[in-house]
Every structure is written in C-alpha cells, then in structure tokens.
PyMOL Python script that loads the backbone (N, CA, C, O; Angstrom):
from pymol import cmd

cmd.read_pdbstr("""\
ATOM      1  N   MET A   1      95.267  95.135 111.584  1.00  0.00           N
ATOM      2  CA  MET A   1      96.328  95.132 110.602  1.00  0.00           C
ATOM      3  C   MET A   1      97.460  96.039 111.090  1.00  0.00           C
ATOM      4  O   MET A   1      97.206  97.101 111.658  1.00  0.00           O
ATOM      5  N   THR A   2      98.684  95.626 110.871  1.00  0.00           N
ATOM      6  CA  THR A   2      99.847  96.388 111.287  1.00  0.00           C
ATOM      7  C   THR A   2     100.077  97.560 110.344  1.00  0.00           C
ATOM      8  O   THR A   2      99.910  97.423 109.132  1.00  0.00           O
ATOM      9  N   ALA A   3     100.457  98.707 110.887  1.00  0.00           N
ATOM     10  CA  ALA A   3     100.672  99.905 110.086  1.00  0.00           C
ATOM     11  C   ALA A   3     101.846  99.738 109.128  1.00  0.00           C
ATOM     12  O   ALA A   3     102.809  99.024 109.407  1.00  0.00           O
ATOM     13  N   ARG A   4     101.733 100.415 108.000  1.00  0.00           N
ATOM     14  CA  ARG A   4     102.817 100.411 107.027  1.00  0.00           C
ATOM     15  C   ARG A   4     103.957 101.265 107.570  1.00  0.00           C
ATOM     16  O   ARG A   4     103.745 102.413 107.960  1.00  0.00           O
ATOM     17  N   ALA A   5     105.166 100.706 107.596  1.00  0.00           N
ATOM     18  CA  ALA A   5     106.318 101.439 108.098  1.00  0.00           C
ATOM     19  C   ALA A   5     107.130 102.047 106.957  1.00  0.00           C
ATOM     20  O   ALA A   5     107.508 103.217 107.018  1.00  0.00           O
ATOM     21  N   LEU A   6     107.396 101.264 105.927  1.00  0.00           N
ATOM     22  CA  LEU A   6     108.224 101.731 104.818  1.00  0.00           C
ATOM     23  C   LEU A   6     107.520 101.444 103.503  1.00  0.00           C
ATOM     24  O   LEU A   6     107.087 100.322 103.242  1.00  0.00           O
ATOM     25  N   HIS A   7     107.414 102.473 102.687  1.00  0.00           N
ATOM     26  CA  HIS A   7     106.787 102.344 101.362  1.00  0.00           C
ATOM     27  C   HIS A   7     107.774 102.892 100.337  1.00  0.00           C
ATOM     28  O   HIS A   7     108.160 104.060 100.397  1.00  0.00           O
ATOM     29  N   ILE A   8     108.176 102.045  99.400  1.00  0.00           N
ATOM     30  CA  ILE A   8     109.065 102.444  98.311  1.00  0.00           C
ATOM     31  C   ILE A   8     108.286 102.228  97.018  1.00  0.00           C
ATOM     32  O   ILE A   8     107.782 101.135  96.762  1.00  0.00           O
ATOM     33  N   GLU A   9     108.192 103.275  96.208  1.00  0.00           N
ATOM     34  CA  GLU A   9     107.381 103.196  94.994  1.00  0.00           C
ATOM     35  C   GLU A   9     108.154 103.718  93.783  1.00  0.00           C
ATOM     36  O   GLU A   9     108.533 104.888  93.728  1.00  0.00           O
ATOM     37  N   ASN A  10     108.378 102.830  92.818  1.00  0.00           N
ATOM     38  CA  ASN A  10     109.008 103.186  91.541  1.00  0.00           C
ATOM     39  C   ASN A  10     110.332 103.927  91.715  1.00  0.00           C
ATOM     40  O   ASN A  10     110.547 104.979  91.113  1.00  0.00           O
ATOM     41  N   VAL A  11     111.212 103.374  92.539  1.00  0.00           N
ATOM     42  CA  VAL A  11     112.526 103.984  92.779  1.00  0.00           C
ATOM     43  C   VAL A  11     113.578 103.242  91.956  1.00  0.00           C
ATOM     44  O   VAL A  11     113.804 102.050  92.165  1.00  0.00           O
ATOM     45  N   PRO A  12     114.227 103.950  91.012  1.00  0.00           N
ATOM     46  CA  PRO A  12     115.335 103.326  90.297  1.00  0.00           C
ATOM     47  C   PRO A  12     116.614 103.417  91.128  1.00  0.00           C
ATOM     48  O   PRO A  12     116.771 104.341  91.927  1.00  0.00           O
ATOM     49  N   VAL A  13     117.517 102.472  90.945  1.00  0.00           N
ATOM     50  CA  VAL A  13     118.808 102.481  91.629  1.00  0.00           C
ATOM     51  C   VAL A  13     119.883 102.664  90.580  1.00  0.00           C
ATOM     52  O   VAL A  13     120.010 101.849  89.666  1.00  0.00           O
ATOM     53  N   THR A  14     120.671 103.748  90.706  1.00  0.00           N
ATOM     54  CA  THR A  14     121.712 104.073  89.749  1.00  0.00           C
ATOM     55  C   THR A  14     123.044 104.151  90.471  1.00  0.00           C
ATOM     56  O   THR A  14     123.134 104.709  91.564  1.00  0.00           O
ATOM     57  N   ARG A  15     124.058 103.604  89.871  1.00  0.00           N
ATOM     58  CA  ARG A  15     125.409 103.637  90.455  1.00  0.00           C
ATOM     59  C   ARG A  15     126.395 103.934  89.346  1.00  0.00           C
ATOM     60  O   ARG A  15     126.432 103.218  88.345  1.00  0.00           O
ATOM     61  N   GLY A  16     127.195 104.978  89.503  1.00  0.00           N
ATOM     62  CA  GLY A  16     128.176 105.337  88.495  1.00  0.00           C
ATOM     63  C   GLY A  16     127.561 105.644  87.142  1.00  0.00           C
ATOM     64  O   GLY A  16     128.152 105.339  86.106  1.00  0.00           O
ATOM     65  N   GLY A  17     126.370 106.249  87.142  1.00  0.00           N
ATOM     66  CA  GLY A  17     125.694 106.582  85.894  1.00  0.00           C
ATOM     67  C   GLY A  17     125.010 105.412  85.211  1.00  0.00           C
ATOM     68  O   GLY A  17     124.424 105.575  84.141  1.00  0.00           O
ATOM     69  N   ARG A  18     125.077 104.243  85.814  1.00  0.00           N
ATOM     70  CA  ARG A  18     124.465 103.038  85.229  1.00  0.00           C
ATOM     71  C   ARG A  18     123.242 102.629  86.043  1.00  0.00           C
ATOM     72  O   ARG A  18     123.345 102.433  87.254  1.00  0.00           O
ATOM     73  N   ARG A  19     122.100 102.501  85.402  1.00  0.00           N
ATOM     74  CA  ARG A  19     120.883 102.083  86.095  1.00  0.00           C
ATOM     75  C   ARG A  19     120.968 100.591  86.375  1.00  0.00           C
ATOM     76  O   ARG A  19     121.057  99.775  85.458  1.00  0.00           O
ATOM     77  N   ILE A  20     120.938 100.249  87.663  1.00  0.00           N
ATOM     78  CA  ILE A  20     121.070  98.861  88.093  1.00  0.00           C
ATOM     79  C   ILE A  20     119.700  98.232  88.326  1.00  0.00           C
ATOM     80  O   ILE A  20     119.462  97.087  87.943  1.00  0.00           O
ATOM     81  N   ILE A  21     118.807  98.983  88.953  1.00  0.00           N
ATOM     82  CA  ILE A  21     117.440  98.498  89.231  1.00  0.00           C
ATOM     83  C   ILE A  21     116.458  99.517  88.675  1.00  0.00           C
ATOM     84  O   ILE A  21     116.631 100.722  88.858  1.00  0.00           O
ATOM     85  N   ARG A  22     115.442  99.035  88.006  1.00  0.00           N
ATOM     86  CA  ARG A  22     114.409  99.914  87.456  1.00  0.00           C
ATOM     87  C   ARG A  22     113.127  99.782  88.269  1.00  0.00           C
ATOM     88  O   ARG A  22     112.629  98.679  88.494  1.00  0.00           O
ATOM     89  N   ASP A  23     112.610 100.907  88.699  1.00  0.00           N
ATOM     90  CA  ASP A  23     111.285 100.976  89.326  1.00  0.00           C
ATOM     91  C   ASP A  23     111.077  99.970  90.448  1.00  0.00           C
ATOM     92  O   ASP A  23     110.139  99.173  90.405  1.00  0.00           O
ATOM     93  N   PHE A  24     111.947 100.003  91.451  1.00  0.00           N
ATOM     94  CA  PHE A  24     111.842  99.127  92.616  1.00  0.00           C
ATOM     95  C   PHE A  24     110.693  99.605  93.499  1.00  0.00           C
ATOM     96  O   PHE A  24     110.600 100.793  93.806  1.00  0.00           O
ATOM     97  N   SER A  25     109.819  98.687  93.910  1.00  0.00           N
ATOM     98  CA  SER A  25     108.712  99.011  94.809  1.00  0.00           C
ATOM     99  C   SER A  25     108.640  97.971  95.913  1.00  0.00           C
ATOM    100  O   SER A  25     108.939  96.796  95.697  1.00  0.00           O
ATOM    101  N   LEU A  26     108.234  98.421  97.113  1.00  0.00           N
ATOM    102  CA  LEU A  26     108.182  97.533  98.273  1.00  0.00           C
ATOM    103  C   LEU A  26     107.324  98.170  99.348  1.00  0.00           C
ATOM    104  O   LEU A  26     107.362  99.388  99.527  1.00  0.00           O
ATOM    105  N   ASP A  27     106.555  97.374 100.064  1.00  0.00           N
ATOM    106  CA  ASP A  27     105.812  97.813 101.242  1.00  0.00           C
ATOM    107  C   ASP A  27     106.189  96.922 102.403  1.00  0.00           C
ATOM    108  O   ASP A  27     106.064  95.700 102.316  1.00  0.00           O
ATOM    109  N   LEU A  28     106.648  97.517 103.488  1.00  0.00           N
ATOM    110  CA  LEU A  28     106.975  96.774 104.705  1.00  0.00           C
ATOM    111  C   LEU A  28     106.096  97.257 105.839  1.00  0.00           C
ATOM    112  O   LEU A  28     105.832  98.453 105.963  1.00  0.00           O
ATOM    113  N   ARG A  29     105.646  96.338 106.657  1.00  0.00           N
ATOM    114  CA  ARG A  29     104.824  96.654 107.829  1.00  0.00           C
ATOM    115  C   ARG A  29     105.698  96.680 109.072  1.00  0.00           C
ATOM    116  O   ARG A  29     106.746  96.035 109.111  1.00  0.00           O
ATOM    117  N   SER A  30     105.280  97.408 110.072  1.00  0.00           N
ATOM    118  CA  SER A  30     106.003  97.440 111.351  1.00  0.00           C
ATOM    119  C   SER A  30     106.141  96.026 111.893  1.00  0.00           C
ATOM    120  O   SER A  30     105.187  95.249 111.876  1.00  0.00           O
ATOM    121  N   GLY A  31     107.329  95.700 112.372  1.00  0.00           N
ATOM    122  CA  GLY A  31     107.582  94.390 112.951  1.00  0.00           C
ATOM    123  C   GLY A  31     108.058  93.341 111.973  1.00  0.00           C
ATOM    124  O   GLY A  31     108.507  92.275 112.394  1.00  0.00           O
ATOM    125  N   GLN A  32     107.973  93.607 110.672  1.00  0.00           N
ATOM    126  CA  GLN A  32     108.445  92.646 109.682  1.00  0.00           C
ATOM    127  C   GLN A  32     109.965  92.561 109.709  1.00  0.00           C
ATOM    128  O   GLN A  32     110.648  93.559 109.939  1.00  0.00           O
ATOM    129  N   ILE A  33     110.475  91.384 109.476  1.00  0.00           N
ATOM    130  CA  ILE A  33     111.908  91.179 109.322  1.00  0.00           C
ATOM    131  C   ILE A  33     112.128  90.692 107.899  1.00  0.00           C
ATOM    132  O   ILE A  33     111.541  89.697 107.474  1.00  0.00           O
ATOM    133  N   VAL A  34     112.980  91.404 107.165  1.00  0.00           N
ATOM    134  CA  VAL A  34     113.246  91.061 105.770  1.00  0.00           C
ATOM    135  C   VAL A  34     114.749  91.050 105.523  1.00  0.00           C
ATOM    136  O   VAL A  34     115.526  91.593 106.309  1.00  0.00           O
ATOM    137  N   ALA A  35     115.141  90.430 104.429  1.00  0.00           N
ATOM    138  CA  ALA A  35     116.538  90.431 104.006  1.00  0.00           C
ATOM    139  C   ALA A  35     116.593  90.946 102.575  1.00  0.00           C
ATOM    140  O   ALA A  35     115.755  90.598 101.742  1.00  0.00           O
ATOM    141  N   LEU A  36     117.580  91.772 102.307  1.00  0.00           N
ATOM    142  CA  LEU A  36     117.818  92.279 100.969  1.00  0.00           C
ATOM    143  C   LEU A  36     119.085  91.590 100.473  1.00  0.00           C
ATOM    144  O   LEU A  36     120.188  91.891 100.931  1.00  0.00           O
ATOM    145  N   ILE A  37     118.917  90.665  99.533  1.00  0.00           N
ATOM    146  CA  ILE A  37     120.058  89.875  99.071  1.00  0.00           C
ATOM    147  C   ILE A  37     120.243  90.042  97.573  1.00  0.00           C
ATOM    148  O   ILE A  37     119.299  90.353  96.846  1.00  0.00           O
ATOM    149  N   GLY A  38     121.471  89.832  97.124  1.00  0.00           N
ATOM    150  CA  GLY A  38     121.778  89.914  95.707  1.00  0.00           C
ATOM    151  C   GLY A  38     123.276  89.912  95.518  1.00  0.00           C
ATOM    152  O   GLY A  38     124.023  90.045  96.487  1.00  0.00           O
ATOM    153  N   PRO A  39     123.728  89.762  94.288  1.00  0.00           N
ATOM    154  CA  PRO A  39     125.169  89.723  94.028  1.00  0.00           C
ATOM    155  C   PRO A  39     125.817  91.091  94.246  1.00  0.00           C
ATOM    156  O   PRO A  39     125.133  92.112  94.322  1.00  0.00           O
ATOM    157  N   ASN A  40     127.140  91.091  94.343  1.00  0.00           N
ATOM    158  CA  ASN A  40     127.887  92.341  94.440  1.00  0.00           C
ATOM    159  C   ASN A  40     127.538  93.237  93.266  1.00  0.00           C
ATOM    160  O   ASN A  40     127.451  92.778  92.126  1.00  0.00           O
ATOM    161  N   GLY A  41     127.337  94.523  93.551  1.00  0.00           N
ATOM    162  CA  GLY A  41     127.040  95.479  92.493  1.00  0.00           C
ATOM    163  C   GLY A  41     125.595  95.511  92.049  1.00  0.00           C
ATOM    164  O   GLY A  41     125.267  96.190  91.077  1.00  0.00           O
ATOM    165  N   ALA A  42     124.719  94.789  92.741  1.00  0.00           N
ATOM    166  CA  ALA A  42     123.318  94.738  92.333  1.00  0.00           C
ATOM    167  C   ALA A  42     122.534  95.982  92.739  1.00  0.00           C
ATOM    168  O   ALA A  42     121.443  96.219  92.222  1.00  0.00           O
ATOM    169  N   GLY A  43     123.085  96.790  93.672  1.00  0.00           N
ATOM    170  CA  GLY A  43     122.398  98.011  94.080  1.00  0.00           C
ATOM    171  C   GLY A  43     121.806  97.967  95.474  1.00  0.00           C
ATOM    172  O   GLY A  43     121.050  98.868  95.839  1.00  0.00           O
ATOM    173  N   LYS A  44     122.118  96.962  96.259  1.00  0.00           N
ATOM    174  CA  LYS A  44     121.551  96.840  97.613  1.00  0.00           C
ATOM    175  C   LYS A  44     121.920  98.037  98.486  1.00  0.00           C
ATOM    176  O   LYS A  44     121.046  98.664  99.086  1.00  0.00           O
ATOM    177  N   SER A  45     123.207  98.352  98.558  1.00  0.00           N
ATOM    178  CA  SER A  45     123.661  99.473  99.388  1.00  0.00           C
ATOM    179  C   SER A  45     123.172 100.804  98.845  1.00  0.00           C
ATOM    180  O   SER A  45     122.846 101.703  99.620  1.00  0.00           O
ATOM    181  N   THR A  46     123.116 100.943  97.539  1.00  0.00           N
ATOM    182  CA  THR A  46     122.615 102.172  96.925  1.00  0.00           C
ATOM    183  C   THR A  46     121.145 102.370  97.268  1.00  0.00           C
ATOM    184  O   THR A  46     120.721 103.485  97.572  1.00  0.00           O
ATOM    185  N   LEU A  47     120.369 101.298  97.222  1.00  0.00           N
ATOM    186  CA  LEU A  47     118.955 101.382  97.598  1.00  0.00           C
ATOM    187  C   LEU A  47     118.810 101.779  99.062  1.00  0.00           C
ATOM    188  O   LEU A  47     117.996 102.643  99.389  1.00  0.00           O
ATOM    189  N   LEU A  48     119.588 101.160  99.944  1.00  0.00           N
ATOM    190  CA  LEU A  48     119.507 101.505 101.369  1.00  0.00           C
ATOM    191  C   LEU A  48     119.949 102.940 101.609  1.00  0.00           C
ATOM    192  O   LEU A  48     119.406 103.618 102.481  1.00  0.00           O
ATOM    193  N   GLY A  49     120.932 103.410 100.842  1.00  0.00           N
ATOM    194  CA  GLY A  49     121.344 104.806 100.936  1.00  0.00           C
ATOM    195  C   GLY A  49     120.217 105.751 100.544  1.00  0.00           C
ATOM    196  O   GLY A  49     120.057 106.808 101.154  1.00  0.00           O
ATOM    197  N   ALA A  50     119.436 105.386  99.539  1.00  0.00           N
ATOM    198  CA  ALA A  50     118.280 106.204  99.143  1.00  0.00           C
ATOM    199  C   ALA A  50     117.232 106.208 100.244  1.00  0.00           C
ATOM    200  O   ALA A  50     116.665 107.256 100.554  1.00  0.00           O
ATOM    201  N   VAL A  51     116.967 105.044 100.839  1.00  0.00           N
ATOM    202  CA  VAL A  51     115.993 104.964 101.934  1.00  0.00           C
ATOM    203  C   VAL A  51     116.430 105.846 103.101  1.00  0.00           C
ATOM    204  O   VAL A  51     115.594 106.471 103.753  1.00  0.00           O
ATOM    205  N   ALA A  52     117.746 105.901 103.369  1.00  0.00           N
ATOM    206  CA  ALA A  52     118.268 106.708 104.471  1.00  0.00           C
ATOM    207  C   ALA A  52     118.412 108.182 104.092  1.00  0.00           C
ATOM    208  O   ALA A  52     118.791 108.999 104.932  1.00  0.00           O
ATOM    209  N   GLY A  53     118.113 108.533 102.834  1.00  0.00           N
ATOM    210  CA  GLY A  53     118.216 109.918 102.411  1.00  0.00           C
ATOM    211  C   GLY A  53     119.627 110.350 102.079  1.00  0.00           C
ATOM    212  O   GLY A  53     119.892 111.546 101.960  1.00  0.00           O
ATOM    213  N   GLN A  54     120.541 109.403 101.925  1.00  0.00           N
ATOM    214  CA  GLN A  54     121.934 109.721 101.625  1.00  0.00           C
ATOM    215  C   GLN A  54     122.241 109.680 100.128  1.00  0.00           C
ATOM    216  O   GLN A  54     123.268 110.202  99.692  1.00  0.00           O
ATOM    217  N   THR A  55     121.373 109.074  99.353  1.00  0.00           N
ATOM    218  CA  THR A  55     121.567 108.940  97.914  1.00  0.00           C
ATOM    219  C   THR A  55     120.373 109.574  97.213  1.00  0.00           C
ATOM    220  O   THR A  55     119.231 109.244  97.532  1.00  0.00           O
ATOM    221  N   PRO A  56     120.613 110.490  96.253  1.00  0.00           N
ATOM    222  CA  PRO A  56     119.483 111.083  95.518  1.00  0.00           C
ATOM    223  C   PRO A  56     118.690 110.009  94.778  1.00  0.00           C
ATOM    224  O   PRO A  56     119.258 109.025  94.304  1.00  0.00           O
ATOM    225  N   PHE A  57     117.387 110.199  94.684  1.00  0.00           N
ATOM    226  CA  PHE A  57     116.532 109.222  94.016  1.00  0.00           C
ATOM    227  C   PHE A  57     115.323 109.915  93.423  1.00  0.00           C
ATOM    228  O   PHE A  57     114.991 111.044  93.785  1.00  0.00           O
ATOM    229  N   THR A  58     114.671 109.219  92.506  1.00  0.00           N
ATOM    230  CA  THR A  58     113.362 109.634  92.020  1.00  0.00           C
ATOM    231  C   THR A  58     112.384 108.573  92.480  1.00  0.00           C
ATOM    232  O   THR A  58     112.797 107.532  92.992  1.00  0.00           O
ATOM    233  N   GLY A  59     111.114 108.814  92.310  1.00  0.00           N
ATOM    234  CA  GLY A  59     110.115 107.897  92.840  1.00  0.00           C
ATOM    235  C   GLY A  59     109.710 108.364  94.232  1.00  0.00           C
ATOM    236  O   GLY A  59     109.937 109.518  94.597  1.00  0.00           O
ATOM    237  N   ARG A  60     109.112 107.467  95.007  1.00  0.00           N
ATOM    238  CA  ARG A  60     108.651 107.849  96.352  1.00  0.00           C
ATOM    239  C   ARG A  60     109.183 106.886  97.387  1.00  0.00           C
ATOM    240  O   ARG A  60     109.126 105.670  97.209  1.00  0.00           O
ATOM    241  N   ILE A  61     109.702 107.440  98.475  1.00  0.00           N
ATOM    242  CA  ILE A  61     110.066 106.655  99.645  1.00  0.00           C
ATOM    243  C   ILE A  61     109.407 107.325 100.840  1.00  0.00           C
ATOM    244  O   ILE A  61     109.688 108.480 101.159  1.00  0.00           O
ATOM    245  N   LEU A  62     108.523 106.573 101.495  1.00  0.00           N
ATOM    246  CA  LEU A  62     107.805 107.089 102.661  1.00  0.00           C
ATOM    247  C   LEU A  62     108.143 106.250 103.880  1.00  0.00           C
ATOM    248  O   LEU A  62     108.169 105.021 103.813  1.00  0.00           O
ATOM    249  N   TRP A  63     108.399 106.915 104.986  1.00  0.00           N
ATOM    250  CA  TRP A  63     108.606 106.255 106.278  1.00  0.00           C
ATOM    251  C   TRP A  63     107.445 106.671 107.154  1.00  0.00           C
ATOM    252  O   TRP A  63     107.289 107.849 107.473  1.00  0.00           O
ATOM    253  N   ARG A  64     106.623 105.699 107.545  1.00  0.00           N
ATOM    254  CA  ARG A  64     105.420 105.959 108.342  1.00  0.00           C
ATOM    255  C   ARG A  64     104.547 107.020 107.678  1.00  0.00           C
ATOM    256  O   ARG A  64     104.067 107.953 108.323  1.00  0.00           O
ATOM    257  N   ASP A  65     104.358 106.849 106.376  1.00  0.00           N
ATOM    258  CA  ASP A  65     103.498 107.679 105.527  1.00  0.00           C
ATOM    259  C   ASP A  65     103.957 109.124 105.363  1.00  0.00           C
ATOM    260  O   ASP A  65     103.162 109.973 104.959  1.00  0.00           O
ATOM    261  N   ALA A  66     105.220 109.424 105.665  1.00  0.00           N
ATOM    262  CA  ALA A  66     105.783 110.756 105.437  1.00  0.00           C
ATOM    263  C   ALA A  66     107.038 110.617 104.575  1.00  0.00           C
ATOM    264  O   ALA A  66     107.754 109.622 104.687  1.00  0.00           O
ATOM    265  N   PRO A  67     107.315 111.606 103.715  1.00  0.00           N
ATOM    266  CA  PRO A  67     108.531 111.539 102.899  1.00  0.00           C
ATOM    267  C   PRO A  67     109.780 111.448 103.771  1.00  0.00           C
ATOM    268  O   PRO A  67     109.856 112.065 104.834  1.00  0.00           O
ATOM    269  N   VAL A  68     110.748 110.677 103.309  1.00  0.00           N
ATOM    270  CA  VAL A  68     112.003 110.520 104.037  1.00  0.00           C
ATOM    271  C   VAL A  68     112.787 111.828 103.968  1.00  0.00           C
ATOM    272  O   VAL A  68     112.975 112.396 102.892  1.00  0.00           O
ATOM    273  N   LYS A  69     113.235 112.291 105.116  1.00  0.00           N
ATOM    274  CA  LYS A  69     114.080 113.486 105.182  1.00  0.00           C
ATOM    275  C   LYS A  69     115.510 113.037 105.438  1.00  0.00           C
ATOM    276  O   LYS A  69     115.737 112.129 106.238  1.00  0.00           O
ATOM    277  N   PRO A  70     116.496 113.668 104.761  1.00  0.00           N
ATOM    278  CA  PRO A  70     117.893 113.289 105.010  1.00  0.00           C
ATOM    279  C   PRO A  70     118.222 113.347 106.501  1.00  0.00           C
ATOM    280  O   PRO A  70     117.923 114.331 107.177  1.00  0.00           O
ATOM    281  N   GLY A  71     118.839 112.280 107.000  1.00  0.00           N
ATOM    282  CA  GLY A  71     119.223 112.212 108.402  1.00  0.00           C
ATOM    283  C   GLY A  71     118.168 111.636 109.326  1.00  0.00           C
ATOM    284  O   GLY A  71     118.428 111.455 110.516  1.00  0.00           O
ATOM    285  N   SER A  72     116.967 111.341 108.801  1.00  0.00           N
ATOM    286  CA  SER A  72     115.915 110.818 109.671  1.00  0.00           C
ATOM    287  C   SER A  72     115.990 109.307 109.863  1.00  0.00           C
ATOM    288  O   SER A  72     115.410 108.779 110.812  1.00  0.00           O
ATOM    289  N   ILE A  73     116.695 108.604 108.979  1.00  0.00           N
ATOM    290  CA  ILE A  73     116.882 107.162 109.086  1.00  0.00           C
ATOM    291  C   ILE A  73     118.375 106.885 109.062  1.00  0.00           C
ATOM    292  O   ILE A  73     119.086 107.365 108.179  1.00  0.00           O
ATOM    293  N   GLY A  74     118.853 106.114 110.029  1.00  0.00           N
ATOM    294  CA  GLY A  74     120.279 105.796 110.092  1.00  0.00           C
ATOM    295  C   GLY A  74     120.650 104.649 109.173  1.00  0.00           C
ATOM    296  O   GLY A  74     119.855 103.738 108.939  1.00  0.00           O
ATOM    297  N   PHE A  75     121.862 104.705 108.657  1.00  0.00           N
ATOM    298  CA  PHE A  75     122.357 103.671 107.753  1.00  0.00           C
ATOM    299  C   PHE A  75     123.862 103.593 107.929  1.00  0.00           C
ATOM    300  O   PHE A  75     124.555 104.596 107.761  1.00  0.00           O
ATOM    301  N   ILE A  76     124.376 102.430 108.263  1.00  0.00           N
ATOM    302  CA  ILE A  76     125.808 102.214 108.396  1.00  0.00           C
ATOM    303  C   ILE A  76     126.207 101.154 107.378  1.00  0.00           C
ATOM    304  O   ILE A  76     125.826  99.992 107.513  1.00  0.00           O
ATOM    305  N   PRO A  77     126.975 101.547 106.356  1.00  0.00           N
ATOM    306  CA  PRO A  77     127.377 100.557 105.356  1.00  0.00           C
ATOM    307  C   PRO A  77     128.369  99.559 105.934  1.00  0.00           C
ATOM    308  O   PRO A  77     129.005  99.816 106.956  1.00  0.00           O
ATOM    309  N   GLN A  78     128.492  98.422 105.270  1.00  0.00           N
ATOM    310  CA  GLN A  78     129.394  97.378 105.738  1.00  0.00           C
ATOM    311  C   GLN A  78     130.836  97.875 105.790  1.00  0.00           C
ATOM    312  O   GLN A  78     131.541  97.618 106.767  1.00  0.00           O
ATOM    313  N   ALA A  79     131.277  98.573 104.767  1.00  0.00           N
ATOM    314  CA  ALA A  79     132.638  99.137 104.743  1.00  0.00           C
ATOM    315  C   ALA A  79     132.517 100.632 104.975  1.00  0.00           C
ATOM    316  O   ALA A  79     131.904 101.342 104.178  1.00  0.00           O
ATOM    317  N   ASN A  80     133.096 101.109 106.060  1.00  0.00           N
ATOM    318  CA  ASN A  80     133.018 102.512 106.405  1.00  0.00           C
ATOM    319  C   ASN A  80     134.414 102.999 106.770  1.00  0.00           C
ATOM    320  O   ASN A  80     134.986 102.563 107.769  1.00  0.00           O
ATOM    321  N   ASP A  81     134.960 103.897 105.967  1.00  0.00           N
ATOM    322  CA  ASP A  81     136.302 104.406 106.212  1.00  0.00           C
ATOM    323  C   ASP A  81     136.314 105.614 107.136  1.00  0.00           C
ATOM    324  O   ASP A  81     137.380 106.089 107.527  1.00  0.00           O
ATOM    325  N   GLY A  82     135.134 106.112 107.486  1.00  0.00           N
ATOM    326  CA  GLY A  82     135.055 107.304 108.324  1.00  0.00           C
ATOM    327  C   GLY A  82     135.415 107.022 109.775  1.00  0.00           C
ATOM    328  O   GLY A  82     135.292 105.893 110.250  1.00  0.00           O
ATOM    329  N   ARG A  83     135.853 108.047 110.463  1.00  0.00           N
ATOM    330  CA  ARG A  83     136.176 107.959 111.884  1.00  0.00           C
ATOM    331  C   ARG A  83     135.219 108.861 112.652  1.00  0.00           C
ATOM    332  O   ARG A  83     134.975 110.000 112.256  1.00  0.00           O
ATOM    333  N   ALA A  84     134.694 108.361 113.723  1.00  0.00           N
ATOM    334  CA  ALA A  84     133.806 109.157 114.560  1.00  0.00           C
ATOM    335  C   ALA A  84     134.604 109.912 115.615  1.00  0.00           C
ATOM    336  O   ALA A  84     135.644 109.440 116.073  1.00  0.00           O
ATOM    337  N   ALA A  85     134.106 111.095 116.000  1.00  0.00           N
ATOM    338  CA  ALA A  85     134.772 111.876 117.031  1.00  0.00           C
ATOM    339  C   ALA A  85     134.578 111.254 118.410  1.00  0.00           C
ATOM    340  O   ALA A  85     135.376 111.486 119.318  1.00  0.00           O
ATOM    341  N   LEU A  86     133.522 110.469 118.563  1.00  0.00           N
ATOM    342  CA  LEU A  86     133.208 109.819 119.838  1.00  0.00           C
ATOM    343  C   LEU A  86     133.209 108.307 119.685  1.00  0.00           C
ATOM    344  O   LEU A  86     132.931 107.791 118.603  1.00  0.00           O
ATOM    345  N   THR A  87     133.514 107.604 120.745  1.00  0.00           N
ATOM    346  CA  THR A  87     133.344 106.155 120.745  1.00  0.00           C
ATOM    347  C   THR A  87     131.887 105.854 121.051  1.00  0.00           C
ATOM    348  O   THR A  87     131.133 106.760 121.407  1.00  0.00           O
ATOM    349  N   VAL A  88     131.480 104.608 120.921  1.00  0.00           N
ATOM    350  CA  VAL A  88     130.107 104.216 121.232  1.00  0.00           C
ATOM    351  C   VAL A  88     129.799 104.501 122.704  1.00  0.00           C
ATOM    352  O   VAL A  88     128.704 104.963 123.026  1.00  0.00           O
ATOM    353  N   LEU A  89     130.731 104.234 123.579  1.00  0.00           N
ATOM    354  CA  LEU A  89     130.514 104.473 124.999  1.00  0.00           C
ATOM    355  C   LEU A  89     130.406 105.951 125.334  1.00  0.00           C
ATOM    356  O   LEU A  89     129.699 106.315 126.274  1.00  0.00           O
ATOM    357  N   GLU A  90     131.091 106.812 124.586  1.00  0.00           N
ATOM    358  CA  GLU A  90     131.047 108.240 124.831  1.00  0.00           C
ATOM    359  C   GLU A  90     129.771 108.895 124.297  1.00  0.00           C
ATOM    360  O   GLU A  90     129.354 109.943 124.789  1.00  0.00           O
ATOM    361  N   ALA A  91     129.164 108.284 123.307  1.00  0.00           N
ATOM    362  CA  ALA A  91     127.968 108.874 122.680  1.00  0.00           C
ATOM    363  C   ALA A  91     126.756 108.764 123.505  1.00  0.00           C
ATOM    364  O   ALA A  91     125.687 109.218 123.096  1.00  0.00           O
TER     365      ALA A  91
END
""", "prot")
cmd.dss("prot")
cmd.show_as("cartoon", "prot")
cmd.util.cbc("prot")
cmd.orient("prot")
C-alpha cells in the first residue's frame, strides 16, 4: 500500500469572515493525481493556502504524518502581484 502523503481532517475554509466550507476532510496517497475544482469563491485557493501553511486554520493538516509547518509546502496562486528578487534562472 502506498504511504499517506496528505491528510486533511475537519478543516473549515473561511474567507472574509464567511465560512465557505465546513469540516473538509481528505486523504491523498503518494503518487495520486487529483484536481480541486469548483466555482469562483468556493474556497479552493483558501484551502490550498491552509495546506501550505499560509492561511490560519483549525482542524488537522498532516504532510507525511507530521503537522504542516509554515513554509514547508510551496504554493503559487494563479494571480500573484508579488515580484521576486531573482529570476527563475538566477535561483
């Protein structure tokens, strides 16, 4: 059996003080390919921000059976207004 890579348990998704998703849970195994789809404003990016440790959350998010630490998982949103000090080639 393939090891569990990502475990999300009872994580609500809140945006602008409004709860969008209640008690989201998911188990993904290493090597799985999944898609997170939904209408605009459904909480997809907010959920991914929580997984990456960029958005505060309650519930449990584990990466390889350890709690997610801010900065341990990368996340690049579709719209990003930030500028990097280095180009991809320089990094």
